C-alpha positions in Angstrom: 329.8 157.5 198.7 330.0 154.2 200.6 327.5 153.9 203.5 329.1 153.8 206.9 328.0 151.7 209.9 327.4 152.2 213.6 330.8 150.7 214.2 332.3 153.4 212.0 330.6 156.0 214.1 331.8 154.4 217.3 335.3 154.3 215.9 335.1 157.9 215.0 333.8 158.9 218.4 336.7 156.9 220.0 339.2 158.8 217.8 337.6 162.1 219.0 337.9 161.0 222.6 341.6 160.1 222.0 342.2 163.4 220.4 340.5 165.1 223.3 342.6 163.3 225.9 345.8 164.4 224.1 344.7 168.0 223.8 346.5 170.5 226.1 344.3 171.4 229.1 343.9 175.0 228.1 342.4 174.0 224.8 340.0 171.2 225.9 336.3 171.4 225.2 333.4 169.6 226.7 332.2 166.8 224.4 329.0 165.3 225.9 326.8 167.1 223.4 328.6 165.2 220.7 327.2 161.9 221.8 323.9 162.7 220.0 325.8 162.1 216.8 326.3 158.4 217.5 323.1 157.8 215.5 324.0 160.1 212.6 326.2 157.6 210.9 326.5 159.3 207.6 327.1 162.9 208.8 330.7 163.1 210.0 330.8 166.7 208.8 328.4 167.4 211.6 331.1 166.6 214.1 333.6 168.9 212.5 331.2 171.9 212.3 329.7 171.4 215.8 333.2 170.9 217.3 334.4 174.1 215.5 331.5 176.0 217.0 332.2 174.8 220.5 335.8 175.6 220.1 335.0 179.2 219.2 333.1 179.6 222.4 335.0 177.4 224.9 338.5 176.7 223.7 340.3 179.5 225.6 341.7 180.8 222.4 342.8 184.4 223.2 341.1 185.6 220.0 337.8 184.3 221.2 337.5 187.4 223.3 337.6 189.5 220.1 335.4 187.4 217.8 332.6 185.9 219.9 330.3 188.5 221.1 326.9 188.6 222.9 324.9 190.9 225.0 322.3 188.2 225.7 323.0 187.7 229.4 321.8 191.0 230.8 318.8 191.1 228.5 317.7 187.6 229.3 318.1 188.2 233.0 315.9 191.3 232.6 313.3 189.3 230.6 313.1 186.5 233.1 312.9 188.6 236.2 310.2 190.8 234.8 308.0 188.2 233.1 308.3 185.0 235.0 305.6 182.6 233.8 304.8 184.7 230.8 305.5 183.8 227.2 308.5 185.2 225.3 308.6 185.4 221.5 312.0 186.2 219.9 311.5 187.7 216.4 314.8 187.0 214.7 316.7 187.1 211.5 317.8 183.7 210.2 321.4 183.0 208.9 321.8 179.3 208.6 320.6 175.9 209.8 323.2 176.2 212.5 321.3 179.1 214.2 319.8 176.9 217.0 323.2 175.4 217.8 324.8 178.9 217.8 322.2 180.3 220.1 322.4 177.4 222.5 326.2 177.5 222.7 326.2 181.3 223.3 323.7 180.8 226.1 324.9 177.7 227.8 327.6 179.4 230.0 325.1 181.8 231.7 321.6 180.6 230.8 321.8 176.9 230.1 318.2 176.4 231.1 317.1 178.8 228.4 319.3 177.1 225.8 317.6 173.7 226.7 314.0 175.0 226.8 313.9 177.3 223.8 311.5 176.2 221.1 312.4 177.0 217.5 309.9 177.5 214.7 311.9 175.9 211.8 311.5 175.0 208.2 311.0 171.5 207.0 314.5 171.3 205.6 316.0 170.8 209.1 314.3 167.4 209.1 314.9 166.2 205.5 318.3 167.7 204.5 321.1 165.4 205.7 323.5 168.2 206.3 321.0 170.2 208.4 319.9 167.4 210.7 322.8 167.4 213.2 322.2 171.1 214.0 318.6 170.2 215.1 319.5 167.3 217.3 318.3 167.9 220.9 316.4 171.0 220.0 312.7 171.7 220.5 311.3 172.2 217.1 307.9 173.1 215.6 308.3 172.7 211.8 306.4 174.7 209.2 306.6 175.0 205.4 308.0 178.3 204.3 305.9 180.5 201.9 309.0 180.5 199.7 308.8 176.8 199.1 305.0 176.3 199.5 304.4 175.9 195.7 307.7 174.1 194.8 305.7 171.0 194.1 302.0 171.8 193.3 300.8 168.4 194.3 302.0 168.9 197.8 300.6 172.3 198.5 297.5 171.1 200.3 299.5 168.7 202.4 301.9 171.5 203.4 299.0 173.8 204.4 297.5 171.1 206.6 300.8 170.4 208.2 301.3 174.1 208.9 297.8 174.2 210.4 298.7 171.4 212.8 302.0 173.1 213.7 300.1 176.4 214.5 297.7 174.4 216.7 300.6 172.8 218.6 302.2 176.2 219.0 299.0 177.7 220.4 298.8 174.8 222.9 302.3 175.5 224.1 301.7 179.2 224.5 298.5 178.5 226.4 300.5 176.7 229.0 302.7 179.7 229.6 306.5 180.0 230.4 307.4 179.4 226.8 310.3 181.0 224.9 309.7 180.8 221.1 312.2 181.7 218.4 310.9 182.5 215.0 312.3 184.0 211.8 309.4 185.9 210.2 311.4 186.5 207.0 310.5 182.9 206.0 314.0 182.1 205.0 317.7 182.7 205.5 319.4 186.0 205.1 321.4 186.5 201.9 324.0 189.1 200.7 323.1 192.0 198.5 323.8 190.9 194.9 325.6 194.2 194.2 327.4 195.1 197.4 327.9 191.5 198.7 327.0 192.8 202.1 324.9 190.6 204.4 321.8 192.1 206.0 318.7 190.7 207.7 316.0 189.6 205.2 312.8 191.7 205.5 310.2 190.4 207.8 306.8 189.2 206.5 304.1 191.3 208.1 301.5 188.4 208.0 303.9 186.1 209.8 304.7 188.7 212.5 301.0 189.4 213.0 300.0 185.7 213.1 302.6 185.1 215.8 301.6 188.2 217.7 297.9 187.1 217.7 298.9 183.6 218.9 300.7 185.2 221.8 297.9 187.6 222.6 295.2 184.9 222.5 297.1 182.4 224.7 295.4 183.5 228.0 299.0 184.0 229.3 300.7 187.4 228.9 303.2 187.4 226.1 306.1 189.7 225.1 307.8 190.1 221.8 311.6 190.9 221.6 313.6 191.6 218.5 316.7 189.4 218.3 319.7 189.7 215.9 322.0 186.9 215.0 325.3 187.0 213.1 326.7 183.6 212.1 326.4 183.3 208.3 330.1 182.7 207.8 329.9 179.3 209.6 327.7 177.8 206.9 326.3 180.4 204.5 323.4 179.5 202.3 323.6 179.6 198.5 323.4 183.1 197.0 320.0 182.2 195.5 317.0 180.4 196.9 317.0 176.8 195.7 314.1 174.4 195.5 316.0 171.1 195.6 317.5 169.4 198.7 321.3 169.1 198.5 322.6 172.6 198.2 326.3 173.0 197.8 327.6 174.3 201.1 330.9 175.8 202.4 331.7 175.3 206.1 334.2 177.5 207.9 335.4 178.6 211.4 334.3 182.1 212.3 333.2 184.4 215.1 329.5 185.0 215.8 327.3 187.3 217.7 323.9 187.4 219.3 321.9 190.4 220.6 318.4 191.0 222.0 316.7 194.4 222.4 313.9 195.4 224.8 310.4 194.3 223.9 308.4 196.3 221.4 304.9 197.2 222.6 302.2 196.6 220.1 299.6 198.9 221.7 302.0 201.9 221.7 302.5 201.5 217.9 298.8 200.8 217.3 297.9 204.1 219.0 299.8 206.1 216.4 298.1 204.3 213.4 294.8 204.8 211.7 293.8 201.3 210.6 294.7 197.6 211.3 296.7 197.1 208.1 298.9 200.2 208.9 299.4 198.9 212.5 300.5 195.5 211.2 303.1 197.0 208.8 304.3 199.5 211.4 304.8 196.9 214.1 306.7 194.6 211.7 308.9 197.5 210.6 309.7 198.4 214.2 310.8 194.9 214.9 312.9 194.7 211.7 314.5 198.1 212.3 315.6 197.0 215.8 317.0 193.7 214.5 318.9 195.6 211.7 320.3 198.1 214.2 321.6 195.3 216.4 322.9 193.3 213.5 325.0 196.3 212.3 326.6 196.6 215.7 327.4 192.8 215.7 328.9 193.2 212.2 331.1 196.0 213.3 332.2 194.0 216.3 333.0 190.8 214.5 333.7 191.6 210.9 335.0 195.2 211.7 337.1 193.7 214.5 336.0 196.4 216.8 335.0 194.0 219.5 333.2 195.3 222.5 334.1 198.9 221.4 331.3 198.5 218.7 328.7 198.9 221.5 326.3 201.8 221.2 324.0 203.5 223.8 321.2 201.1 222.7 323.2 197.9 222.0 325.7 197.1 224.7 327.9 194.1 223.9 329.4 191.8 226.5 331.0 188.4 226.9 329.5 187.0 230.1 331.5 183.8 229.9 334.7 185.9 230.4 333.5 187.7 233.4 
């Protein structure tokens, strides 16, 4: 493929502006976030995907009310009013490299300051995979090497371990300062469909990853709270069915609805009181977080894929669309 130039990027941006100017008022979208792509001269696909995401949330399409779902507003308001100055850790499933962009776009209408200040614990591929880079632009990232890819290249194992140690140190410093909101996917990788049923579900959480994050939060000298978060957005850019070592996975990009949900914090001490030893506590706490994420995910799936919309809400997972209120 021929290499493009900055002039090409500017020409493309001008074309997008022209198309925007010609768009009917009720379909217009806000394009300032797209300016960050001026420097991504070989990733025009990023424009298409990012624009598609924004259109889902802001286009005014009457179907958006049925397919884009979130109950984040009420939950986040509760979190911020109760724990001002404290640290928040969002234990989440992970669907694609577009997760940070999806979360930010779902939050920007009602909680733009959170969308801008969230810090994501991300894998190294968001920095080295050309297709993934645009989704990380403008996001606060702390990168770690996943256990799944730690031994892909034996000669690099020690380098990866040292890099992870530096990242954990940086994360500890952030938490020590307080008022941090950290997103982390303790599964260590993206969700994938069941090979037999083809149904998507959150990948199991790694107990050691959960416990390490909990310890960092507990030892930060600033109170911390851990909330289970569920995200449904795999249709936008699903990962390959199998874990691949090499960069350059074949990807399919599409236009689809998405959903985000967060449940009340899960108290570690309450779970520890019912367990007999530290190992049992670690597993039980991890399972409690995972069970909550799975419960929320199933509601989102019924709302989006099952086309039930807000009617998919349950007594414990109440969906809403604050941008329509």
